[in-house]
N, C-alpha and C positions, 0 to 999 in steps of 0.2 A: 491892155488886157481886154479879153472878150468877156461879155456878160452872158451868163447861162440863164436861159429861160426855163424856170422851174417847171412850168406846165408841160413844155415839150419833153424835158428830161423825164418827168414822171410818166408821160405817155409812152416814151421809148422803153423805160424800165418795165412798165407793165407788160408791154408787148414781148420784151425779151424774157421776162419771167414766165409768161404764158407759154412761150415756145419751149422753154426748158421743162416746164411741167408736162407738156405734150409729148416729149421725146419718150417713145416706148410706153405711152400711157402712164408716165410717172416712174418707170423703171430706172431711167437715168438718174433722176434726183434721189430715188430710194437707195441706189447703189452709192451715190456720192455721200449721202448722209451716213450710211453704214461705214464707209471709209473714213469719214470725218470722226466718227465716234472711236474707231480703232486708233486713229492717230492721236486723238485727245487722251485716250486711256494710257497710251505709251508715254506721252509727255507728262501726264499727271502722276503716274505711279512709278515710272522708271527714271524720270528726269532727263530723257533723251529726246532728240529732235525727230520729228516725223513730218511728212508732207503729203498732200494730195494734189493730183493734177486733174483738171477738167479740160477736156479737149473737144472742140466742136469743128467738124469738117463740113463745109458747104459745097454741094455738088449740083450741077445742073440736072434737071429732071427731063424725062421724055414727054411729060405733060406740059403744054404751053403755059407760060407765065407762072411756073412753080419751080421750086428748088427742093432739094433733099438736104436735111441737116442730120448729120450722124454724130452722136455724142458718145464719148468714151471717157472713162475716168479710172484712175489708179491711185494706190496708196503706197508710200515708201516708208516702211517701218525699219527700225534698226534690227539687225539680225542678232539673236541671242548668242552669246559666246558659250561654247561647250569646251570645258577644259578640265584636265586632270594632271597631277604631278607624276612623273616617271623618273626612274633612275636611268642612267646611260650605261649600257653594257660595254665590255671591252671591244665588242664588234661595232660599237657606235649605233646600237639599236635601243629603242625604248623598252624598258622592262620594269615590272612591278617589284622584282626581287633586287635587293641592294647588292651590287657587285661585291664579291669577296666576303659575303656574309657567311658566317659559320652556320651550317644547317645541322641541327641536333635531331637525331633520329632515336626513336624508342627501340629498345632492344629486346 
């Protein structure tokens, strides 16, 4: 097993966190936090699963000794179900009127 040097890991974590904070002057993390809140709300109130995805793309830059980091994030929430009950007509179409229902008219 390899041993992890806590000082190096801490320095790497600090650098990584600073890079995330710097993406879009905080816009990336702000959006990620908003998505996390949405996901947590769905899980807490509806008892359904949700997920967020954070993606970092690293590309070369035109400037020497630099790179570009592009951050995107998304949230996957369960879609609400919209449903209603219908009768099935003789033509096999949905209808609100019960087939073969007697309609009483006022005279």
